[in-house]
Structures are given as C-alpha cells and as structure tokens.
C-alpha positions in Angstrom: 106.1 28.5 95.0 104.5 25.1 95.5 100.8 24.6 96.0 99.0 21.2 96.0 101.9 19.5 94.6 102.2 21.8 91.6 105.0 24.3 91.0 103.8 27.7 89.8 106.4 30.1 88.5 105.8 33.8 89.4 106.5 36.3 86.7 105.0 38.0 83.6 104.2 36.3 80.4 105.2 38.1 77.1 101.5 39.0 76.6 101.2 40.6 80.0 104.4 42.5 79.5 103.2 43.9 76.1 99.9 45.0 77.7 101.6 46.7 80.6 104.0 48.5 78.3 101.1 49.7 76.1 99.2 51.0 79.1 102.2 52.9 80.4 102.9 54.4 76.9 99.3 55.5 76.6 99.4 57.2 80.0 102.7 59.0 79.0 101.1 60.3 75.8 98.1 61.6 77.8 100.2 63.3 80.6 103.1 64.7 78.5 101.3 67.9 77.3 100.2 68.6 80.9 103.7 68.2 82.3 105.3 70.2 79.4 103.6 73.5 80.3 100.5 75.3 79.1 99.1 73.8 76.0 97.6 75.9 73.2 94.1 75.8 74.8 95.4 76.7 78.2 97.5 79.6 77.2 94.7 82.3 77.2 93.6 81.2 80.7 97.2 81.2 82.0 97.8 84.7 80.5 94.5 85.9 82.1 95.8 84.6 85.5 99.1 86.4 84.9 97.3 89.7 84.1 95.1 89.4 87.2 98.2 88.8 89.4 100.1 91.7 87.9 97.0 93.9 88.3 96.9 93.0 92.0 100.6 93.9 92.3 100.0 97.2 90.6 97.3 98.0 93.1 99.7 97.2 96.0 102.4 99.4 94.4 99.9 102.3 94.2 98.8 101.9 97.8 102.5 101.9 98.9 103.7 104.8 96.7 100.6 106.8 95.9 100.6 106.3 92.1 101.1 103.6 89.5 104.5 103.0 87.9 105.4 104.9 84.7 104.2 103.4 81.4 106.3 100.9 79.6 104.8 101.9 76.2 107.5 104.0 74.4 106.4 107.6 73.8 103.3 107.3 75.9 104.6 107.3 79.4 105.4 110.0 81.9 109.1 109.0 82.2 111.7 109.9 79.6 113.0 106.3 79.5 110.3 103.9 80.7 111.6 100.8 82.3 110.2 97.3 82.5 107.2 96.6 84.7 109.2 93.9 86.3 111.7 96.5 87.6 108.9 98.5 89.2 107.1 95.6 90.8 110.1 93.3 91.7 113.2 95.4 91.5 116.0 95.1 88.9 117.1 91.7 90.3 113.7 90.5 91.4 114.7 90.7 95.1 113.0 94.0 96.1 112.0 97.5 95.1 114.2 100.3 96.4 113.0 103.8 96.9 114.7 106.9 98.2 112.8 108.4 101.1 113.3 111.8 102.5 113.1 111.6 106.3 112.0 114.5 108.5 115.5 115.7 109.2 115.9 116.4 105.5 118.3 113.6 104.8 117.7 110.8 102.3 117.4 107.1 103.1 117.1 104.1 100.7 114.3 101.8 101.6 113.9 98.3 100.1 110.4 96.9 99.8 109.7 93.2 99.2 108.7 92.4 95.6 105.0 93.1 95.0 104.6 89.9 93.0 106.4 86.6 92.4 106.4 85.7 88.7 107.4 82.2 87.5 110.6 82.1 85.4 108.7 81.0 82.2 106.9 84.3 82.2 110.1 86.4 82.3 112.5 87.3 79.4 115.7 89.2 79.6 115.9 92.2 77.4 119.2 94.2 77.6 119.4 95.5 81.2 115.7 94.9 81.9 113.6 91.8 82.4 110.2 91.7 80.6 107.1 90.1 81.9 105.8 88.0 79.0 102.5 86.1 78.3 102.1 82.4 77.5 103.3 83.0 73.9 106.4 84.9 75.0 105.1 88.4 74.0 105.8 91.2 76.5 102.7 92.4 78.5 101.8 96.0 77.5 101.3 98.5 80.3 100.1 102.1 80.0 99.6 104.4 83.0 96.4 106.0 81.7 96.2 108.6 84.5 99.5 110.1 83.6 98.9 109.8 79.9 95.5 111.6 80.2 97.1 114.4 82.3 99.8 114.9 79.7 97.3 115.1 76.9 95.2 117.7 78.9 98.3 119.7 79.6 99.1 119.8 75.8 95.5 120.5 74.9 92.9 121.7 77.5 90.1 120.6 75.2 91.5 117.0 75.0 88.9 114.4 74.2 89.8 110.8 75.0 91.6 109.4 72.0 90.9 105.7 72.6 94.5 104.9 73.5 93.5 104.4 77.1 90.6 102.2 78.1 90.9 102.8 81.9 91.5 106.6 82.1 91.6 106.6 86.0 94.3 104.0 86.4 96.1 101.8 83.8 95.7 99.5 80.8 97.4 96.1 81.0 97.1 93.5 78.2 98.6 90.7 76.2 98.6 90.9 72.4 97.6 87.2 72.3 98.8 84.5 70.1 99.4 86.7 67.0 101.6 89.1 69.0 99.8 92.2 67.5 97.3 94.6 69.2 93.7 94.2 68.0 92.5 97.0 65.7 90.2 99.5 67.6 86.7 98.2 67.9 87.5 94.6 66.9 87.4 91.6 69.1 90.6 89.7 68.4 92.8 87.6 70.6 94.1 90.3 72.9 93.6 89.5 76.6 92.9 92.8 78.4 92.2 94.3 81.9 89.2 96.1 80.4 85.9 94.6 79.1 86.0 94.0 75.4 
C-alpha cells in the first residue's frame, strides 16, 4: 500500500505475533476447564441439578402408575431383584417405558410411554444388563422407595418405629454419596447430596 509517497507493508511484527499468541494461550487456559466438564467446584451443583431432575421424573412416574418404582438398594426394596432407576424412568434402552395393561375385555396390551427424563450420557454408566444413573463423580445415585420399605417393616413388626433408614417415609430417598463415594454416618453432615434437608 502506498500513502504520501511511502510504502507501508501490512503484516505482523514478531513482537505483535508473540503478544497475540500469549493472549490466545491465556484464553485457552481459562476456558479449558469449562469446556472439559464440571470442575471440582461445580460437581456438587451439577449433582444437585441431576437429583432434582430425577425427583421430578419420579413424580411423573408416580402420577402415571400410581406408585414409585421399586427400590434400587439391595435388600431394602419391594422387588426380589431391584433394577436400575434408569430402567424404570427411561426403559432398558432409554427409548421408553413399557407396561402391560389389562384392558376391559380382560386381554393384555403392552403400552410404551415416553421416557420420564432425558439424562446426559456422562451421567450414565453401563452395569451388566442395566444402566446406572451416576453423579458427577461417577458414583451411582442411591434410591430407596420409603413407602414400600415402611410398609414391609410394619408387616414384619406392627410396633415398628422408624429406624432412620428412610428420611422421607411417605415417598422416597434419593441421594448421591458425594466425592468420597460413601454414605455419611447417621447424624453427621458430610458430602452427601440428598433430597431431604440435612
């Protein structure tokens, strides 16, 4: 380009190139943790959001079928072989929940319902024939149908006094064991993220 009889060459000097590269590198360092998924400080909030979403799906399930799904806690549920919560809310393949309905004529018909929730892939983990819903640390969410558990305990012992295993006796407990992957001891405030006040 020529201006006033002088020729000016367009381009970057070495110093301008180094400064531009440094700024781009600094931006990448700042943005990389955000793009890479939930950081350590965001994991509790992401898990709380997941628990709230699964709770809403459980309420829709209960409205549709009249009760909450069986517990997924071994030995504490109402089903001999509790399945994963994902299976109950999304179906075994995530494409829908099938139920057998008895129609007035006495015959049976299979009805498929849309999934009650859509869960991002990074919160799912295959486990044998099931798929588990996991928290931000990769630990499975714990779900206990307290209504059925309490009825079972009363059937075994009419004088049953709540044993502390259920925090929401009229519906369900749903929680994450947090970063350490272990349930908090009773009465202690640890890192568990729960659907009941701690």
